[in-house]
Every structure is written in C-alpha cells, then in structure tokens.
N, C-alpha and C positions, 0 to 999 in steps of 0.2 A: 349576787356570790357564788351563792351555792349551784345555779346554772352553770356558772363559768367554768365549778369544779366538774360539771358531771359531762359536761360538755368536752372539753378536756379528755377527760379519763377515754370517753367513749373512742373519740381520733385517735389517741394514743395507741390503743386497744389495735385499731384497723392500722395502721401505720405498724404497729410489731408485728402484725399478721403478713403484711405486706413484705417486709425485709424476711420473715420466716419462708414465706413463699418463693424468694429469692436465694434460698439458699444460706448456708455458712461461709460468705466470701467477702474479702474485703474491700474497702472501695474501690482500691488501683483494679479489682480482679471484676468485676463487674464488668459484662456485657453489654455494648448500646443501648441493649432494649432497657436491660435490669437499671442501667442508669438516667434512662429517661423515665422508668416509673419510679424512682426514687424522686427524683426530681418533682413528677408532677404530684405526687403524691404529698410531697412536703407544702406543695404550694398550694393544694386543694383542700389543706389541714389546717392552714395557718388560718386562711381568711373567715371561717363559720367560729374560730375562737376568738378573736380578738373582736368581730363584730357580729355582736347579737343581734341585730335587724336582720341577719342572714338566716333563715332556717337553717337548723340544723342536717335535714336530709340533703338540704343545699352541697353541702359537703361528704355525707357519707354516701350518695348515690355515687356520686361519679368514682369516686374511692372503689368502691365493691367495683364499681363496673371497670377500673381500669384491673384489678386484681384477677377477675374473671377472663378479663382477655388475655391476660398474662400466661394463665392456666392452661388456656386453649392454643396460646402461642408454642407455651412449653412440650405440647402433646403432639402436635405438627413439628414443632423442631426435633423431637425425638423421632419420630416415623420419616421424615422428608430430609436428607441431604441437601436439595436444592435448595428447599425453605432456610436448612439450617445456616449454609452458608450466606441465602440473602442477608438474611437478619443476625449473622455474628462473624460474617467474612471468614476470611481464609485463612490459615498461618503461611508465614513469606520466607522464602531462605536469605538472608543478608550475609550469611557469610558461606561459602562453599570450597572444599579446597583451601582453606587459608587466604584464600582474594574475597573482595568486599563484593557484591550484588549490588554496584549505584545502583541503578534503574532498580529495584525493588525499594532500596532506601529512599530513594527520589517519589516514587508511587505512594510509599506508607510516611511520606514524611519525617524520617527517621533522622536526626543530624548525627554526627559523626560525634558529638561531646554524650548525645545519650548511647548510643550501642556501647562508649567505651566505658560509659558509668556501668551501664549492666554489664560487661565482662570482667572488671572490677569487681562488683560485686561478687563475682564467683570465682574470683581465683584467677583470671586470667587476665595476663598482662601482656602476651604475643599474639598477637592475631595469626600466626603462620603457624600456631598449634592448636588451630581449631580446623576441625572435621565438617562440621555444620553448624551454624546458628539461626535459630527458627524464630522471626516474628509471631507470637500467638495472637488468636483473635484474645485475649485479655491484656497485651501489651506489654505481655514479659516476655523476653529473650530466654530460650532454652540452648544451652550450648553444648554440643558435643566435640569434645577433643580427639584425635586422633590417640587410635591404640594403645601408642609407643608412649603417650601424655599424660594414660591412668593412673591412680596410685595402684599399687601392687596390692593384690588382694592377699589375705593369709592360705586360701585355695591354691592359687598362682603357687606360692611361695612351699606348701606343701605342710604348712604351720596347722593342728587341729583346733577348732576354733570352736565356742557354743553360739546359738543363734540369741539375739535379744529376748528377755525374760521382759516382760509387759508388769509394769509395776503397778497394782489398783492401791487406790488410799484408803488405808483404813480408818487410821484419825484423822478430822481435819479441822483446827483449831479448838483441841479439847474436845470434839464431837465423834463419838463413832458412827463409821458406817457400816451400819451390821449386812448389808445386804452384798458388800466387797468381801467383808468377812466369808459367809457364807458361800459368798462365787470362790474362793479360795480355802473351801474345803476347810476351814479351820471354826474355829469354837471360840466361847467366853474364856474355858479353860486354860487353853492355850496364848492367848491376850495375856491373860493376867502373868501366867508365867514370864511372858517375855517381858512386860514391863517390870516387874518385878528384878529380872537380870540386871535389867537396866538401869536401875534404881530407880522406876517411877513407882510413886505410892498412888495415883489416878488419874483417870484418861486426860484430867482436865489439865494435867500438868504438860500434857504432850501436844507441841504444836503441830507437827504432820509425821504420819507414821504412812510405810508403804510397806507392802510385801508384793512379791515378787511370783513368776512361775516357779521358781524353785526353791522357795519358801525364804527368801532372804529379805531381810528386813532392814529397815531405813526410820530412825528416830531423830526428829527435833526436837528441842524441847522449849517450853514456851519462856522466852525471856523474862527471865528476874525469878525464875524459880525452881533454880535447881542451885 
C-alpha cells in the first residue's frame, strides 16, 4: 500500500508538470500535439500505478522524455513559422463577406450545424451580417461582423467613460490576502475602518472583499454571520 501511494504521488506530480508545460488551456483549446501529449502521459502513468510488477522508471522515463520533446517542439514552433503551421495547422476562413466558403468547410470537415452553433454562441443568427468567420487552429471560430453590425461604443457617441478598474481580492473566505492589500497601497488601519463602516467585527465575518484601482470596495458577508 505504501509503495502504491508513493508511486501514485510521483506519477501525479509528473502529469501536473506536463499540464503546466502545455499552459493554461481548456481541453477544447489544445493544439493537436498538446492533445496527443496529454493522452500519452495519462496512458503511460496508468500502467505503473496499477501493475507493481512494472518498475516505476518504466513509466517515469517515457513521461519525462515526452515532456522534454514538448519543450523542444515549443521552442522550434516559436522560431519557425513553417514548423508551426505543420504542427498546429493554419487558420481557415469559413465565411467571407457574408458568404460561406464551402470548400474550406469541407477541407476542415466542419458541418453547417457546427458552424451555426459557434455563431449562436457569439450572438450571431444571420450569416449575411458576418464579414469574416475564421476557424482557428484550436478549433474555435472567430467572428468579425460588418462594421455597421458592431455595437456602438461610448467613444463613437462622445460619452465620457472610465477604463475598467481591475479588482484585487483582499479577503478570501475569511482570510486576509496581505500582498494584495499592499499592492493597492493600503494598510490594516484602512482595512479595519472599511470593515467597521460595513458593520463587520472580524475579517472572518467576510466571505469576499475586493478593492479596485480607484479604491472602490466590494464586500460579501459569510452566510449566517450577518
């Protein structure tokens, strides 16, 4: 049992390392090479976890080898446009000037139903309003409507507007995030004053507190403590 425990921990750590190397992506956003890596690593890790007759190195060495190959391929992909196109493919125009590019759809084996689903997800129901729709290398569809179909912006209407202020979490489930408080140039005296004004006695009474760049605060109490 102890051996199984440690073998599992080691292999799990290697799998996490592999996912970290691939970056912060969802499964549907993986490039083909990244998807293959994920499938191979999971298969290689499962065998030594279950069969104690197989040496642990028989699973570790192939996984480490795959991770090294992935890092090398990533560097080559960044340096070479041709190699990147070979490994990841190229974006393909599916709709141009409100008209379907049926040849490109057939080449990418994309059905009408799949295209309509992608358009609906982006709030598009009329193909004729689309200037370009591009099938990206990760399988997602980027939609660029005609200019007169785009929402009117505050700048176009001459309305003054403030840029979005990024909020930082100061209190997370009753725990103070000190480095975020300091990043906003604030201190414990300011925090205690804010809590007192909002009717909180202790930090533990707060479920969430955020402060943006303009020192606007948001407070959410712990359930059952208000």
